[in-house]
Each structure stands twice: as C-alpha cells, then as structure tokens.
C-alpha positions in Angstrom: 0.0 0.0 0.0 1.5 3.3 -1.1 -0.4 6.4 0.2 0.8 9.4 2.1 -0.9 8.1 5.2 0.4 4.5 4.8 3.9 5.8 4.3 3.6 7.7 7.7 2.5 4.4 9.4 5.4 2.6 7.8 7.8 5.2 9.4 6.2 4.6 12.7 6.6 0.9 12.2 10.3 1.2 11.5 10.9 3.3 14.6 9.0 0.9 16.7 11.0 -1.9 15.3 14.2 -0.1 16.5 12.8 0.7 20.1 15.4 -1.5 21.8 18.3 0.1 19.9 16.8 3.5 20.6 16.4 2.6 24.3 12.8 3.6 24.1 10.2 2.3 26.5 7.3 4.5 25.4 6.7 6.8 22.5 4.1 8.8 20.9 3.7 9.2 17.1 1.7 11.7 15.2 0.4 10.9 11.7 -2.1 13.0 9.8 -4.4 12.9 6.7 -5.6 16.4 5.7 -7.8 18.0 3.1 -11.1 17.0 4.6 -12.4 20.7 4.2 -14.4 20.2 1.0 -17.5 22.1 0.4 -19.1 19.7 -2.1 -18.6 16.0 -3.0 -18.3 15.2 0.7 -19.6 11.7 0.5 -17.3 10.5 -2.1 -14.3 12.5 -1.1 -14.7 11.5 2.6 -15.2 7.8 1.6 -12.1 7.9 -0.4 -10.0 9.3 2.5 -11.5 7.0 5.1 -10.7 4.1 2.9 -7.1 5.3 2.5 -7.0 5.6 6.4 -8.6 2.1 6.9 -6.1 0.6 4.6 -3.1 2.3 6.4 -4.3 1.3 9.7 -5.0 -2.3 8.7 -1.4 -2.6 7.3 -0.1 -1.1 10.5 -2.2 -3.4 12.8 -1.1 -6.5 10.7 2.6 -5.5 11.1 2.3 -4.9 14.8 0.5 -8.2 15.3 3.2 -9.9 13.2 5.7 -8.6 15.6 3.7 -9.5 18.7 3.3 -5.6 19.6 -0.4 -5.1 18.8 -1.3 -5.4 22.5 1.2 -2.8 23.4 0.1 -0.2 20.8 -2.8 2.3 21.1 -4.3 4.0 18.0 -6.3 7.1 18.5 -8.1 9.3 16.1 -9.2 13.0 16.6 -10.5 15.7 14.4 -11.4 19.4 15.2 -13.4 19.8 12.2 -17.1 19.1 11.6 -19.8 19.5 9.1 -23.5 20.0 9.2 -25.8 17.0 8.4 -28.0 19.1 6.1 -27.1 20.3 2.7 -26.8 23.9 1.7 -27.5 22.9 -1.9 -23.9 22.6 -2.8 -22.5 20.6 0.1 -22.4 21.2 3.7 -21.4 24.0 6.1 -18.9 24.1 8.9 -20.4 22.8 12.3 -19.4 23.0 15.7 
C-alpha cells in the first residue's frame, strides 16, 4: 500500500522496530491525513479518504500483530473539524 498516510505508518513501524536500539520504553507518534475541508462531494471525497486511512491502519495493525506488539499499541483518532448534516444545496457548512 502506497499512500501518504500509509507511508507515515510505515515510518512509525520502522521506529517501533528499533525501540530497543533507541532505548525507548514509550513513544508517541503523530500521523495526519488532511484535506477534509471540501464544500461539495463530501460523500465520495470522505469515503475515499477514510478508505485510505482504513487501509493504512490495517497494514499497521497487521505489522504490529506480526511482531507481537499489537497489544502494546494504542491507536487514537481525533478531528477538530465538523460539518452540518443538512445540505446547503452545494454541500455542507462548517459545524461545531
């Protein structure tokens, strides 16, 4: 899988694999997938991005499971951005 988000997860995987050489007991990694601020075509654009994210997390999880590390990893997702559920005729508006 070759996407910007999967490449970020691959780098996290490489660093975790070197945790003993780095003398690391606990780390925090940040990856990001941007460009969710679309004003139209939200359904397909969001579905495409979430599919990309799902594939990247699935590859990461499989790698961690293969290395016996999955039970030691926490994956968290957060967003500070929202959209209204109702259409403005061309898409949706910013929401709180």
